[in-house]
PALO-946597 format. One record per residue (C-alpha): residue number from 1; x, y, z. Coordinates in steps of 0.001 Angstrom, whole numbers, always signed. Layout:
<lummis>
+-----+---------+---------+---------+
: pos :      c1 :      c2 :      c3 :
+-----+---------+---------+---------+
: NUM :       X :       Y :       Z :
...
+-----+---------+---------+---------+
</lummis>
This chain:
<lummis>
+-----+---------+---------+---------+
: pos :      c1 :      c2 :      c3 :
+-----+---------+---------+---------+
:   1 : -150384 :   -7027 :  -38535 :
:   2 : -147981 :   -4569 :  -36958 :
:   3 : -145841 :   -5259 :  -33927 :
:   4 : -147740 :   -3488 :  -31197 :
:   5 : -146108 :   -4672 :  -27989 :
:   6 : -142684 :   -5596 :  -26691 :
:   7 : -142774 :   -8061 :  -23839 :
:   8 : -140184 :   -7476 :  -21150 :
:   9 : -138512 :  -10325 :  -19278 :
:  10 : -137851 :  -10780 :  -15596 :
:  11 : -135383 :  -12710 :  -13489 :
:  12 : -137731 :  -14802 :  -11376 :
:  13 : -136424 :  -18331 :  -10886 :
:  14 : -138632 :  -21363 :  -11422 :
:  15 : -138271 :  -24978 :  -10486 :
:  16 : -136892 :  -26943 :  -13428 :
:  17 : -135788 :  -30515 :  -13040 :
:  18 : -134967 :  -30669 :  -16735 :
:  19 : -134658 :  -27519 :  -18816 :
:  20 : -134402 :  -27889 :  -22574 :
:  21 : -131974 :  -25302 :  -23954 :
:  22 : -134546 :  -24128 :  -26509 :
:  23 : -137427 :  -23672 :  -24089 :
:  24 : -138973 :  -20229 :  -23756 :
:  25 : -139143 :  -18345 :  -20456 :
:  26 : -141968 :  -18782 :  -17937 :
:  27 : -142637 :  -15041 :  -17724 :
:  28 : -143948 :  -15176 :  -21292 :
:  29 : -146549 :  -17754 :  -20295 :
:  30 : -147605 :  -15642 :  -17307 :
:  31 : -147918 :  -12593 :  -19557 :
:  32 : -150465 :  -14288 :  -21831 :
:  33 : -152318 :  -15958 :  -18974 :
:  34 : -152933 :  -12446 :  -17669 :
:  35 : -153485 :  -10886 :  -21083 :
:  36 : -156102 :  -13491 :  -22016 :
:  37 : -157829 :  -13281 :  -18630 :
:  38 : -157349 :  -17000 :  -17952 :
:  39 : -158423 :  -18331 :  -14538 :
:  40 : -159060 :  -21716 :  -12961 :
:  41 : -162349 :  -22119 :  -14819 :
:  42 : -160484 :  -22257 :  -18147 :
:  43 : -158193 :  -24823 :  -19774 :
:  44 : -154923 :  -23972 :  -21546 :
:  45 : -153324 :  -26114 :  -24268 :
:  46 : -149706 :  -26240 :  -25379 :
:  47 : -149712 :  -28392 :  -28541 :
:  48 : -145892 :  -28259 :  -28814 :
:  49 : -145261 :  -28514 :  -25088 :
:  50 : -141618 :  -29638 :  -25062 :
:  51 : -140496 :  -29994 :  -21459 :
:  52 : -143669 :  -28425 :  -20106 :
:  53 : -142913 :  -24736 :  -19504 :
:  54 : -146493 :  -23680 :  -20250 :
:  55 : -148022 :  -26527 :  -18252 :
:  56 : -145839 :  -25953 :  -15181 :
:  57 : -146692 :  -22251 :  -15159 :
:  58 : -150391 :  -23052 :  -15486 :
:  59 : -150136 :  -25427 :  -12518 :
:  60 : -148377 :  -22751 :  -10481 :
:  61 : -151272 :  -20419 :  -11238 :
:  62 : -153980 :  -23010 :  -10502 :
:  63 : -155055 :  -23255 :  -14155 :
:  64 : -155922 :  -26640 :  -15711 :
:  65 : -153834 :  -27444 :  -18769 :
:  66 : -153087 :  -29993 :  -21468 :
:  67 : -149846 :  -30591 :  -23346 :
:  68 : -149095 :  -32426 :  -26580 :
:  69 : -145562 :  -33500 :  -27486 :
:  70 : -144247 :  -35821 :  -30211 :
:  71 : -140580 :  -36055 :  -29148 :
:  72 : -140417 :  -39038 :  -26786 :
:  73 : -137769 :  -37515 :  -24507 :
:  74 : -139395 :  -34144 :  -24027 :
:  75 : -142784 :  -35827 :  -23652 :
:  76 : -141290 :  -37901 :  -20837 :
:  77 : -139772 :  -34805 :  -19204 :
:  78 : -143009 :  -32807 :  -19253 :
:  79 : -145022 :  -35781 :  -18003 :
:  80 : -142729 :  -36297 :  -15025 :
:  81 : -142390 :  -32594 :  -14192 :
:  82 : -146159 :  -32307 :  -13898 :
:  83 : -146637 :  -35454 :  -11782 :
:  84 : -146663 :  -35496 :   -7985 :
:  85 : -144416 :  -37199 :   -5419 :
:  86 : -147062 :  -38565 :   -3085 :
:  87 : -144775 :  -40142 :    -464 :
:  88 : -141805 :  -37879 :    +212 :
:  89 : -139987 :  -40130 :   +2767 :
:  90 : -140323 :  -43140 :    +446 :
:  91 : -139019 :  -41090 :   -2486 :
:  92 : -135826 :  -40278 :    -554 :
:  93 : -135464 :  -43781 :    +868 :
:  94 : -135723 :  -45445 :   -2549 :
:  95 : -133257 :  -42992 :   -4077 :
:  96 : -130604 :  -43583 :   -1421 :
:  97 : -131017 :  -47348 :   -1769 :
:  98 : -130590 :  -47106 :   -5555 :
:  99 : -127481 :  -44940 :   -5183 :
: 100 : -125913 :  -47404 :   -2742 :
: 101 : -126582 :  -50430 :   -4963 :
: 102 : -125450 :  -48717 :   -8167 :
: 103 : -122272 :  -47439 :   -6501 :
: 104 : -121429 :  -50962 :   -5320 :
: 105 : -121902 :  -52340 :   -8838 :
: 106 : -119727 :  -49615 :  -10360 :
: 107 : -116925 :  -50079 :   -7827 :
: 108 : -116981 :  -53844 :   -8385 :
: 109 : -115744 :  -53211 :  -11922 :
: 110 : -119001 :  -54025 :  -13706 :
: 111 : -119229 :  -52670 :  -17267 :
: 112 : -122352 :  -52034 :  -19342 :
: 113 : -122415 :  -50969 :  -22968 :
: 114 : -124967 :  -49896 :  -25528 :
: 115 : -125786 :  -52172 :  -28426 :
: 116 : -124043 :  -51276 :  -31678 :
: 117 : -127254 :  -49856 :  -33184 :
: 118 : -127844 :  -47733 :  -30077 :
: 119 : -124278 :  -46448 :  -30020 :
: 120 : -124543 :  -45375 :  -33663 :
: 121 : -127391 :  -43036 :  -32712 :
: 122 : -125137 :  -40944 :  -30459 :
: 123 : -123299 :  -37865 :  -31642 :
: 124 : -119666 :  -38959 :  -31965 :
: 125 : -117645 :  -38030 :  -28893 :
: 126 : -120685 :  -36884 :  -26928 :
: 127 : -119765 :  -38854 :  -23793 :
: 128 : -116838 :  -40801 :  -22335 :
: 129 : -117382 :  -44569 :  -22564 :
: 130 : -116488 :  -45197 :  -18910 :
: 131 : -118973 :  -42599 :  -17715 :
: 132 : -121572 :  -43969 :  -20125 :
: 133 : -121104 :  -47412 :  -18553 :
: 134 : -121665 :  -45982 :  -15073 :
: 135 : -124821 :  -44204 :  -16229 :
: 136 : -126163 :  -47394 :  -17787 :
: 137 : -125511 :  -49299 :  -14559 :
: 138 : -127369 :  -46612 :  -12625 :
: 139 : -130245 :  -46752 :  -15131 :
: 140 : -130433 :  -50532 :  -14759 :
: 141 : -130405 :  -50246 :  -10963 :
: 142 : -133248 :  -47701 :  -11074 :
: 143 : -135351 :  -49989 :  -13247 :
: 144 : -134648 :  -53048 :  -11101 :
: 145 : -135753 :  -51174 :   -7988 :
: 146 : -139410 :  -51189 :   -9121 :
: 147 : -139877 :  -47941 :   -7205 :
: 148 : -143014 :  -45992 :   -8038 :
: 149 : -140682 :  -43039 :   -8627 :
: 150 : -138530 :  -44604 :  -11338 :
: 151 : -139639 :  -41945 :  -13829 :
: 152 : -138487 :  -39132 :  -11536 :
: 153 : -135158 :  -40890 :  -10986 :
: 154 : -134663 :  -41458 :  -14704 :
: 155 : -135404 :  -37808 :  -15441 :
: 156 : -132723 :  -36828 :  -12928 :
: 157 : -130350 :  -39245 :  -14668 :
: 158 : -131138 :  -37674 :  -18049 :
: 159 : -130350 :  -34205 :  -16747 :
: 160 : -127069 :  -35358 :  -15218 :
: 161 : -126084 :  -37225 :  -18370 :
: 162 : -126341 :  -34084 :  -20483 :
: 163 : -125471 :  -31228 :  -18121 :
: 164 : -122745 :  -32837 :  -15991 :
: 165 : -121296 :  -35865 :  -17752 :
: 166 : -121547 :  -35247 :  -21484 :
: 167 : -119154 :  -33395 :  -23778 :
: 168 : -122053 :  -31566 :  -25387 :
: 169 : -122377 :  -27814 :  -25674 :
: 170 : -125519 :  -25895 :  -26696 :
: 171 : -124878 :  -22422 :  -28066 :
: 172 : -127564 :  -22749 :  -29549 :
: 173 : -126251 :  -25322 :  -32048 :
: 174 : -125204 :  -28596 :  -30479 :
: 175 : -121481 :  -29362 :  -30585 :
: 176 : -118881 :  -31535 :  -28865 :
: 177 : -116297 :  -29962 :  -26553 :
: 178 : -113109 :  -31901 :  -25820 :
: 179 : -111869 :  -32156 :  -22251 :
: 180 : -114999 :  -30650 :  -20775 :
: 181 : -114453 :  -30668 :  -16969 :
: 182 : -116791 :  -32960 :  -15088 :
: 183 : -117379 :  -34759 :  -11816 :
: 184 : -117154 :  -38454 :  -12698 :
: 185 : -118922 :  -39707 :   -9548 :
: 186 : -122168 :  -40651 :  -11277 :
: 187 : -124185 :  -41834 :   -8293 :
: 188 : -123173 :  -38869 :   -6125 :
: 189 : -124143 :  -36292 :   -8752 :
: 190 : -127360 :  -38156 :   -9552 :
: 191 : -128392 :  -38336 :   -5897 :
: 192 : -127778 :  -34593 :   -5531 :
: 193 : -130069 :  -34007 :   -8520 :
: 194 : -132751 :  -36253 :   -7007 :
: 195 : -132538 :  -34267 :   -3776 :
: 196 : -133004 :  -31082 :   -5826 :
: 197 : -136168 :  -32568 :   -7298 :
: 198 : -137372 :  -33403 :   -3789 :
: 199 : -136627 :  -29869 :   -2575 :
: 200 : -138426 :  -28330 :   -5544 :
: 201 : -141422 :  -30564 :   -5042 :
: 202 : -141608 :  -29552 :   -1376 :
: 203 : -141683 :  -25895 :   -2421 :
: 204 : -144320 :  -26364 :   -5116 :
: 205 : -146333 :  -29357 :   -3901 :
: 206 : -149584 :  -27405 :   -3533 :
: 207 : -149608 :  -26752 :   -7276 :
: 208 : -149853 :  -30455 :   -8125 :
: 209 : -153548 :  -30455 :   -7235 :
: 210 : -154167 :  -28548 :  -10479 :
: 211 : -155274 :  -30858 :  -13337 :
: 212 : -152658 :  -31341 :  -16041 :
: 213 : -152480 :  -34010 :  -18729 :
: 214 : -149641 :  -34533 :  -21207 :
: 215 : -150356 :  -36513 :  -24373 :
: 216 : -147797 :  -38020 :  -26704 :
: 217 : -148957 :  -37153 :  -30192 :
: 218 : -148589 :  -35200 :  -33409 :
: 219 : -149913 :  -31641 :  -33164 :
: 220 : -150746 :  -31770 :  -36866 :
: 221 : -153337 :  -34476 :  -36187 :
: 222 : -155051 :  -33497 :  -32944 :
: 223 : -158238 :  -35432 :  -33749 :
: 224 : -156325 :  -38709 :  -33392 :
: 225 : -155278 :  -37860 :  -29806 :
: 226 : -158872 :  -38019 :  -28540 :
: 227 : -158824 :  -34967 :  -26269 :
: 228 : -162284 :  -34542 :  -24754 :
: 229 : -161630 :  -31278 :  -22862 :
: 230 : -162526 :  -28070 :  -24714 :
: 231 : -159726 :  -25489 :  -24843 :
: 232 : -160028 :  -21796 :  -23947 :
: 233 : -156462 :  -20675 :  -24692 :
: 234 : -153325 :  -21869 :  -26473 :
: 235 : -149858 :  -20719 :  -25397 :
: 236 : -147081 :  -22444 :  -27296 :
: 237 : -143795 :  -22228 :  -29141 :
: 238 : -143604 :  -24573 :  -32135 :
: 239 : -140281 :  -25326 :  -33832 :
: 240 : -138955 :  -22615 :  -36146 :
: 241 : -138264 :  -23208 :  -39871 :
: 242 : -134482 :  -23561 :  -39773 :
: 243 : -131722 :  -26179 :  -39905 :
: 244 : -131942 :  -27162 :  -36239 :
: 245 : -132521 :  -30892 :  -35799 :
: 246 : -134422 :  -30840 :  -32513 :
: 247 : -134093 :  -34600 :  -32065 :
: 248 : -130288 :  -34275 :  -31817 :
: 249 : -130609 :  -31967 :  -28815 :
: 250 : -132098 :  -34803 :  -26764 :
: 251 : -130367 :  -37699 :  -28509 :
: 252 : -127999 :  -38705 :  -25694 :
: 253 : -130608 :  -39029 :  -22960 :
: 254 : -133129 :  -40569 :  -25365 :
: 255 : -130707 :  -43418 :  -26024 :
: 256 : -129493 :  -43815 :  -22418 :
: 257 : -133062 :  -44082 :  -21126 :
: 258 : -133815 :  -46732 :  -23757 :
: 259 : -136542 :  -44849 :  -25626 :
: 260 : -134955 :  -45680 :  -28997 :
: 261 : -132715 :  -48577 :  -29975 :
: 262 : -132016 :  -48091 :  -33671 :
: 263 : -132338 :  -45719 :  -36606 :
: 264 : -135742 :  -47097 :  -37579 :
: 265 : -137233 :  -46223 :  -34186 :
: 266 : -135656 :  -42763 :  -34311 :
: 267 : -137069 :  -42231 :  -37789 :
: 268 : -140530 :  -43195 :  -36553 :
: 269 : -140328 :  -40491 :  -33859 :
: 270 : -139039 :  -37848 :  -36257 :
: 271 : -141844 :  -38541 :  -38717 :
: 272 : -144333 :  -37342 :  -36076 :
: 273 : -142541 :  -34003 :  -35763 :
: 274 : -143355 :  -30809 :  -37611 :
: 275 : -141092 :  -30628 :  -40644 :
: 276 : -138693 :  -27825 :  -39701 :
: 277 : -135293 :  -28957 :  -41015 :
: 278 : -133773 :  -31097 :  -43759 :
: 279 : -133021 :  -33945 :  -41319 :
: 280 : -136724 :  -34734 :  -40930 :
: 281 : -137920 :  -34482 :  -44524 :
: 282 : -139077 :  -37835 :  -45903 :
: 283 : -140230 :  -39240 :  -49205 :
: 284 : -143978 :  -38954 :  -49385 :
: 285 : -144256 :  -35828 :  -47200 :
: 286 : -147239 :  -33852 :  -48461 :
: 287 : -147838 :  -31106 :  -45879 :
: 288 : -146728 :  -28635 :  -48546 :
: 289 : -150035 :  -29228 :  -50362 :
: 290 : -151785 :  -27163 :  -47674 :
: 291 : -149953 :  -23927 :  -48571 :
: 292 : -149574 :  -23991 :  -52344 :
: 293 : -152563 :  -21614 :  -52582 :
: 294 : -150754 :  -18831 :  -50708 :
: 295 : -148689 :  -16710 :  -53150 :
: 296 : -146665 :  -15132 :  -50327 :
: 297 : -145407 :  -18561 :  -49256 :
: 298 : -144880 :  -19979 :  -52739 :
: 299 : -142883 :  -16895 :  -53736 :
: 300 : -140399 :  -17347 :  -50865 :
: 301 : -140043 :  -21039 :  -51690 :
: 302 : -139235 :  -20148 :  -55275 :
: 303 : -136679 :  -17556 :  -54155 :
: 304 : -134913 :  -20142 :  -51998 :
: 305 : -134709 :  -22622 :  -54866 :
: 306 : -133677 :  -19962 :  -57408 :
: 307 : -130892 :  -18809 :  -55098 :
: 308 : -129662 :  -22361 :  -54667 :
: 309 : -129451 :  -22777 :  -58439 :
: 310 : -127753 :  -19397 :  -58832 :
: 311 : -125096 :  -20385 :  -56298 :
: 312 : -124708 :  -23811 :  -57924 :
: 313 : -125330 :  -25596 :  -54625 :
: 314 : -126159 :  -29241 :  -55237 :
: 315 : -125787 :  -30894 :  -51844 :
: 316 : -128610 :  -33193 :  -50834 :
: 317 : -129546 :  -30975 :  -47903 :
: 318 : -129629 :  -27745 :  -49878 :
: 319 : -131853 :  -29327 :  -52481 :
: 320 : -134385 :  -29785 :  -49685 :
: 321 : -134403 :  -26186 :  -48403 :
: 322 : -137463 :  -25063 :  -50346 :
: 323 : -139227 :  -28333 :  -49494 :
: 324 : -138591 :  -27814 :  -45771 :
: 325 : -140005 :  -24309 :  -46005 :
: 326 : -143208 :  -25445 :  -47707 :
: 327 : -143707 :  -28487 :  -45481 :
: 328 : -143136 :  -26439 :  -42333 :
: 329 : -145892 :  -23954 :  -43120 :
: 330 : -148067 :  -26727 :  -44518 :
: 331 : -147663 :  -28629 :  -41261 :
: 332 : -148641 :  -25539 :  -39303 :
: 333 : -151687 :  -25147 :  -41533 :
: 334 : -152645 :  -28763 :  -40760 :
: 335 : -152179 :  -28029 :  -37073 :
: 336 : -154357 :  -24919 :  -37090 :
: 337 : -157122 :  -26736 :  -38977 :
: 338 : -156963 :  -29769 :  -36686 :
: 339 : -156875 :  -27608 :  -33567 :
: 340 : -160313 :  -26106 :  -34246 :
: 341 : -161980 :  -29382 :  -33264 :
: 342 : -161174 :  -28815 :  -29566 :
: 343 : -161324 :  -25009 :  -29259 :
: 344 : -164140 :  -23153 :  -27542 :
: 345 : -165515 :  -20194 :  -29528 :
: 346 : -163626 :  -17070 :  -28492 :
: 347 : -160475 :  -19017 :  -27575 :
: 348 : -157286 :  -16934 :  -27489 :
: 349 : -154008 :  -18215 :  -28941 :
: 350 : -150374 :  -17128 :  -28632 :
: 351 : -147695 :  -18640 :  -30902 :
: 352 : -144079 :  -17817 :  -30102 :
: 353 : -142172 :  -17996 :  -33402 :
: 354 : -138963 :  -16533 :  -34727 :
: 355 : -138124 :  -14779 :  -37969 :
: 356 : -135551 :  -16794 :  -39868 :
: 357 : -132774 :  -16364 :  -42409 :
: 358 : -131286 :  -19853 :  -42420 :
: 359 : -131831 :  -20450 :  -46134 :
: 360 : -129397 :  -18193 :  -47998 :
: 361 : -130380 :  -15288 :  -45711 :
: 362 : -133738 :  -14987 :  -47455 :
: 363 : -136057 :  -13371 :  -44852 :
: 364 : -138763 :  -15620 :  -43462 :
: 365 : -141224 :  -13554 :  -41398 :
: 366 : -142678 :  -16550 :  -39622 :
: 367 : -145391 :  -14838 :  -37586 :
: 368 : -146680 :  -12842 :  -40556 :
: 369 : -146851 :  -15908 :  -42800 :
: 370 : -148595 :  -17952 :  -40113 :
: 371 : -151031 :  -15082 :  -39692 :
: 372 : -151965 :  -15293 :  -43371 :
: 373 : -152691 :  -19002 :  -43015 :
: 374 : -154568 :  -18547 :  -39737 :
: 375 : -156904 :  -15919 :  -41156 :
: 376 : -157678 :  -18134 :  -44128 :
: 377 : -158556 :  -21215 :  -42021 :
: 378 : -160852 :  -19508 :  -39522 :
: 379 : -158921 :  -17396 :  -37005 :
: 380 : -158687 :  -13657 :  -36482 :
: 381 : -155215 :  -12137 :  -36181 :
: 382 : -155242 :   -9719 :  -33249 :
: 383 : -151640 :   -8552 :  -33374 :
: 384 : -147982 :   -9575 :  -33461 :
: 385 : -146020 :   -8851 :  -30268 :
: 386 : -142238 :   -8629 :  -30272 :
: 387 : -140864 :  -10968 :  -27639 :
: 388 : -137122 :  -10422 :  -28070 :
: 389 : -134404 :   -9839 :  -30648 :
: 390 : -131661 :  -12426 :  -31081 :
: 391 : -128446 :  -12688 :  -33087 :
: 392 : -128606 :  -15407 :  -35753 :
: 393 : -125151 :  -16977 :  -36061 :
: 394 : -125963 :  -18456 :  -39477 :
: 395 : -126949 :  -15203 :  -41170 :
: 396 : -125039 :  -12770 :  -38945 :
: 397 : -128183 :  -10685 :  -38503 :
: 398 : -130479 :   -9721 :  -35652 :
: 399 : -133904 :  -11292 :  -35983 :
: 400 : -137109 :  -10834 :  -34013 :
: 401 : -138846 :  -13511 :  -32045 :
: 402 : -142516 :  -12645 :  -32102 :
: 403 : -145788 :  -13808 :  -30633 :
: 404 : -148653 :  -14218 :  -33063 :
: 405 : -151876 :  -13539 :  -31143 :
: 406 : -155066 :  -15060 :  -32572 :
: 407 : -158730 :  -15435 :  -31695 :
: 408 : -160828 :  -18419 :  -32744 :
: 409 : -164324 :  -17149 :  -33352 :
: 410 : -165906 :  -20572 :  -33872 :
+-----+---------+---------+---------+
</lummis>
């Protein structure tokens, strides 16, 4: 499994009402659509679809697609991005009415707050309380409007909340920046974002005739999602095995939009996610059982634990490092086994995954290890393409992001 190709990027812009900082570039999707010979008679699946990069690109190319996403916020984003605005004048009229009503409520001195349990979910200092109040008033006004486009308006609000009004910085770790400059006119900024959505939709409206369905579900248990369409290609980027808590990246907008109200609801969402960090390891997790037969994987797990003991590191998180590693690859094994139930024989698959060194700088060649699992459970490894090289701040090393290319022979 040698790296045989390096995929070059381009600078073409795409419409993106809500771009997740960790999403991968559209040109990569186009590359594998072409490489796999996918046309409008085929169906593409992204089982870790995030905010819908693969699905949007398939729509733009007239190719039917399906997405699966377990994170409630990114599921919402991909669902809205792939849905049409069927009455453009009404969309604008409703938005302007909402902005006018929300602005009047804000200027009247009205205050709205999160419940204590909701507020505890936020990263401390992530947003000014006065701005948060204005956003919550706007959210309430959107919901009270009963417009058929409430989802589009709420997605615009989510983007504004994070990109314009929050104190959050993504680089790629999430952090809080004090005194981050911002325009505090919530309704004005939101309405501008809604108009951007409208403009984008006008430019791309012909693509919305292409079938696309987004399911909320766990990619490790595809049978339970009840997908009836057979799949000809998979183009996806699952989480990487590292210490990045993906739920924190969307925490602010998840809470503001009312998708979670307490720690129990957040835990329920995180339990449906692939185990990729110590913040979503739970008692009773057993995905690791799927990979205990692979010596290459067990050996790395043992090295991680041995190094922890050698360094005398006893924090609760570090004690979980080897468990995260095993459960990550076990979860991917579950996914690959479950996926076979909806694949057509000869289906082509592309998995964008990064090499890692988050656990004591011990090399984790993600694509190679996934290739070992894939071959064992019924796939053929075609090759590993190098997508790009990135600098890992945790290890201080340059690591490859690769694309594992598979064929399902059926």
